[in-house]
C-alpha positions in Angstrom: 39.3 8.6 -12.3 41.3 8.0 -9.1 45.0 7.4 -8.9 45.8 4.1 -7.2 48.0 5.6 -4.5 45.9 4.9 -1.4 44.2 8.3 -1.1 42.6 7.8 -4.5 41.0 4.5 -3.4 39.8 6.0 -0.2 38.2 8.9 -2.0 36.5 6.5 -4.5 35.0 4.4 -1.7 33.7 7.5 0.0 32.1 8.8 -3.2 30.3 5.5 -3.7 28.9 5.8 -0.2 27.8 9.4 -1.0 25.9 8.1 -4.1 28.2 9.9 -6.6 29.5 6.8 -8.2 27.1 4.1 -9.6 29.6 1.6 -11.2 33.2 0.8 -10.7 36.1 -0.1 -13.1 38.8 -0.9 -10.5 42.3 -1.5 -11.9 44.2 -0.6 -8.7 44.2 -3.6 -6.4 47.9 -2.8 -5.6 46.3 -0.7 -2.9 45.4 -4.0 -1.2 48.9 -5.4 -1.5 50.3 -2.2 0.1 47.7 -2.4 2.9 48.8 -6.0 3.7 52.5 -5.2 3.5 52.5 -1.6 4.8 53.4 0.1 1.5 52.9 3.6 0.3 49.7 2.9 -1.7 47.7 1.4 1.2 44.0 1.9 0.6 42.6 1.7 4.1 40.2 -0.8 5.8 37.2 0.0 3.6 39.0 -0.3 0.3 37.3 -2.9 -2.0 34.3 -3.3 0.2 31.8 -0.5 -0.6 30.8 -1.3 -4.2 30.0 -4.9 -3.3 28.1 -4.0 -0.2 26.0 -1.4 -2.2 25.5 -3.9 -5.1 27.1 -1.6 -7.6 28.3 -3.2 -10.9 32.1 -3.6 -10.8 34.8 -4.9 -13.1 38.0 -5.6 -11.1 41.5 -6.2 -12.2 44.4 -7.1 -9.8 46.4 -4.2 -11.4 49.7 -3.6 -9.6 49.0 -6.2 -7.0 52.2 -8.2 -7.7 54.3 -5.4 -6.1 54.2 -2.9 -3.3 55.4 0.7 -3.3 58.0 1.7 -0.7 58.9 5.3 0.1 62.7 5.2 0.7 64.6 6.9 3.4 67.7 6.9 1.2 67.3 7.4 -2.6 68.2 4.5 -4.8 68.7 2.1 -1.9 66.9 -1.2 -1.5 66.0 -1.8 2.2 67.5 -5.0 3.7 64.1 -6.7 4.1 63.5 -6.5 0.4 66.9 -7.3 -1.0 66.0 -10.9 -1.8 63.0 -9.9 -3.9 62.9 -8.7 -7.5 62.5 -5.0 -7.5 62.5 -1.9 -9.7 62.8 1.8 -8.8 59.7 3.7 -9.8 61.8 6.8 -9.2 64.8 7.4 -6.9 62.7 7.5 -3.7 60.0 4.9 -4.5 60.9 1.2 -4.8 58.6 -1.4 -6.2 59.6 -4.9 -4.8 57.8 -7.9 -6.3 55.9 -10.0 -3.9 56.6 -13.8 -3.8 54.0 -16.5 -4.3 53.3 -17.0 -0.6 53.0 -13.3 -0.1 50.6 -13.0 -3.0 48.5 -15.8 -1.5 48.0 -13.6 1.5 47.0 -10.7 -0.8 44.5 -13.0 -2.7 43.0 -14.0 0.6 42.6 -10.4 1.7 41.0 -9.5 -1.6 38.5 -12.4 -1.2 37.8 -11.3 2.4 37.0 -7.8 1.3 34.7 -9.0 -1.5 32.9 -11.5 0.6 29.8 -9.3 1.0 29.6 -8.6 -2.8 26.1 -8.5 -4.3 25.3 -7.3 -7.8 27.3 -7.8 -10.9 31.0 -8.3 -10.4 33.8 -9.7 -12.5 37.5 -10.2 -11.6 39.2 -9.9 -15.0 42.7 -11.4 -14.7 45.6 -10.6 -17.2 47.6 -13.8 -17.3 50.6 -12.0 -19.0 51.1 -9.6 -16.1 49.2 -7.3 -13.7 51.4 -4.3 -14.4 53.8 -3.0 -17.0 56.6 -4.2 -14.6 55.3 -7.8 -14.6 54.8 -8.5 -18.3 57.3 -10.6 -20.2 60.5 -8.6 -20.5 59.6 -6.4 -17.5 61.8 -6.2 -14.4 59.2 -7.9 -12.2 58.2 -10.7 -14.6 57.6 -13.9 -12.6 55.1 -16.3 -14.3 55.4 -18.9 -11.5 54.5 -16.2 -8.9 51.6 -15.1 -11.1 50.3 -18.6 -11.3 50.3 -19.0 -7.5 48.6 -15.6 -7.2 45.9 -16.3 -9.8 45.1 -19.8 -8.3 44.8 -18.3 -4.8 42.7 -15.4 -6.1 40.3 -17.8 -7.9 40.0 -19.9 -4.6 39.5 -16.8 -2.5 36.8 -15.0 -4.4 33.2 -15.4 -3.3 30.8 -17.1 -5.7 29.2 -13.7 -6.4 32.3 -12.5 -8.2 32.9 -14.0 -11.7 36.5 -15.0 -12.4 37.7 -14.6 -16.0 41.3 -14.9 -17.2 42.7 -13.5 -20.5 46.1 -14.2 -22.1 46.9 -10.6 -22.1 48.7 -8.0 -20.0 46.8 -5.5 -17.9 47.6 -2.6 -20.1 47.0 -4.4 -23.5 44.4 -2.4 -25.4 42.3 -5.6 -25.9 42.2 -6.3 -22.2 41.2 -2.8 -21.3 38.6 -2.7 -24.0 37.0 -5.9 -22.7 36.9 -4.5 -19.2 35.2 -1.3 -20.4 32.7 -3.1 -22.6 31.7 -5.4 -19.7 31.0 -2.5 -17.4 29.2 -0.4 -20.0 27.0 -3.3 -20.8 25.9 -3.6 -17.2 25.5 0.1 -16.8 23.4 0.3 -20.0 21.2 -2.6 -18.9 20.4 -1.1 -15.5 19.0 2.2 -16.9 15.2 2.6 -17.0 
């Protein structure tokens, strides 16, 4: 397991190249959002490219992609550039501003670009009720209109080699997680001799 804070994603990609990882359950595409918008969790240029290039089975979820993480110079202070966005403090020195529809379209295009060389089994499993605990109904970053724009852009941006599946669940709903795990385990089990 790798924590989706940038360094975790980079370590995971390297371990795939080293042959230590043979299948991927990737729930941390917020590292792509942070890469695009210069956030704390930026995953680097190779993030989300290695599994597809190697043909490793992968189940993907745009987890946390609706917001970025900002390390604050002043605790509990929203920087001027983000004051017109929904936001929540992850803690006193990390702010999570919600990206708007047009910003999420940029993230979706970058996800599609990084997955363009994907071969092998791959599914993008999309939680329509929210891509993080902040974004579900009742959460501080809940924005169903923004989600709809993001999901439509994501569907358009993905290469044909990546299956797109939506579920009317949140990313952390047990049924959503269970389906993701079962999909990946079925592929891993079918590829064994």
